[in-house]
N, C-alpha and C positions, 0 to 999 in steps of 0.2 A: 504494500500500500504506500502511496506517495506521502511524503512528509514536507512540512514547512520547517526549514532548519537554518540555523546560524552555524557557520563553521570557520575554524582558523581565525577567530576574532581575538585580537590582542587586548589584554587588560593589564594594567600595572598592579603592583602589590597594594597600592592605596586606592584602587578601584576605578581608575580613569582609563578610557579607551580612546581618548584623543587629548592632546595638549591644548593649551590656549592659543589664540591668535592664528587660526588656520589661514593659509594663504597659498598663492602659487608656489612660493619657495618652501613653505612648510605645510604640505597637504594634510598631515596628521596633527598639525599644531606644533608649537615649540616643544621639542623633546619627544614628540610622538613617534618618530621613527624607531625609537628604542623599543617600542612594543613589538616590532616585527623582526628584531635581530635573530630570532629563532628560525624565521622563515627564509631569510635572504641566502643563507648558505646551502639550502636544500637543492637536491636535483630537480625537484618540481619547479622551483623558482628559476633556476638556471635555464631549464627548458622553455619556460615562459619568455625568457629573454633571448631565446635563440642560441644559447650557449651550451657547450658540452660540460660534462662533469657535474659536480655538486655532491653534497653529502646525502647518504642514505641513513636509515635508522628511524628512531621514534619521531623526530620532527618531520621528516619527509613522509613517513607513513600517515601522519595526520594531515599533512598537506594534500596527499593523494586522495585520502578519504573525502576531503572537502569538495573535490571536484567530481567524485564518483556519483553516477546516477542523477546528476543535476540536469533538469530539462529547461529551466528558466531561472533568471535572477531578478531580484528587486533591489534597486539602489536608491538612496536619497539623493537629492540634488547635489549636495556637497561632495558626495562620493563620485559623481560624474565629472565635476570640475569646480573651479573657483569662481565662475561667473555668478553674480547675484542679480536678482531682479529680472526684468524682461530680457530676453535674449537679444543682444545688439545685432547679431548676424548669425550665420550658421558655421562660422569658422571653427569654433571649439567642438571637438568630437571625442573628448575624453582624454584621460591621462596616458593612454596606452599605445598611441600610434595607430597605424593603419590596420593592424591586426590585434585587437584586444584579446585577452586570455579566456573569454567566456565561451565563444563558439556556439552559443544558443541565444534565443531572445532575451533581452534585458529590458526591464521596465523601470523607468526613472521617474520618481515622484517629483513633481514640480507644480508651481502655481501658474506657470506660463507655458502656453501651448507651443509646440514645435513639431515639425514633420519628423517622421521616423528616419533613422540613418542606418543604412546597410553598410557594414564594414567587411573587410576581408576576413576569411576564416569562419564565416557563419554567424557572427554576432550582428544582431540588429538592435539598435537602441530605439525603444518606444517611449514616448513622454506622456505620462499619465497625470491629468489635472484633477481627477475625481477622488483622490485620497487613497489611503492604505487598502481599503477593501476593494476598490475598483482595480487597483494594481494587482492585488492577490488573485482576484477572479480572472483577470487577463493572463497572469502568469500560470495559473493552474491549467487553463485551457491550452496554453502553449506547451506546457510541460507534459501533458498527458499522464502517463503512468509514472513518470519520473518526478523527482523532488523539485521543490522550489527553494532556492537558497536566498536568504535575506543577507545581502552583502554589507549592509551598513549605510550610513554611519551610525554613530551611537544613538542619536535621537530617533532614527528610523527603527532601529532594533527595539528601543524602549517602547515605541508606539505599538509595534506588533506584539511585544510581550504583554503590555498592559491590556491589549485587546484580547488576550488569550489565544492568539493565532499561531504561536510558535510551538512545534512539537519537540524539537531537540536543539540543543545549543552546545557547541564545542568552543570553549574559551582557552586561549593560550596565555597563562599568567606569566608574564616576563618579570625577571628580577630587577625591576626598575621602579623608581618613584617619580611621579610627575608633580605632585603637590597641588595642582589645579588643572582644570580642563573640563572634559565632559565625562561625568560619572555614569557608568553603564547601568548599575543595579540599584543605585540609591533610591530608597522609598518603594522598591518593588518587592513584594512578598512572594518569593518563588515557591515555597511550599504551598501557599494558598492557591497558587496557579497550577499545582499538581506536579511540580518538578522535584526530582531527587537526583542525587549524584549517582550515576550508573557506571562511571569509569574515571580513573585518574592515573595518569602515567607521567613520571618525571623524566626529563632529559637534562643535560647540562645547561640548556638554554631556556627552558620553560617548564611549567607544570601544566600538563594538558588535562582539562577537566571536561567531562561530558555530562550534561544535565538533560534528563529525559522525562517525559510524562509517562 
């Protein structure tokens, strides 16, 4: 049965999944790149960059799992790019170049309509102005029997969690402190939403925690 899930999502020891002052130069906020240092050395990340090599092991295993059986993605506007407000033009097409790593339909939450963008490698960005439920309905139809992955950012995941729409969540807790930024789980009662910890595995770079309903 298909699931709505969060995967390979970084969180600091003090609970932040993005640092402050996100910008073109700091897409995850100041200090936020430290949340993903477990991911960057992996073979999965190297392959996404068109490079050879990369580390295998626990971190790469979780990275691979994050992409397995995913038929559609949902992203918040900030995860798609740094542009705010109405789209000034169609020049911005994501952080990832001509061939994004998704290879399936991606539904971007936004308040400002925009035509869909077909990219190389099977990724098509669709822009949804109807909110989280409309995006999920569209993503489920596109995914069919496969899973829908909520890619972030933090506020988007919080909205889906609070609406009771997430079935499973893999968090990679990095040994870093941000002090401020966007807190992922603050004020959210995960046990009341039906979650329990079903897996936890440590690597030298992160503690991988899977929360499932």
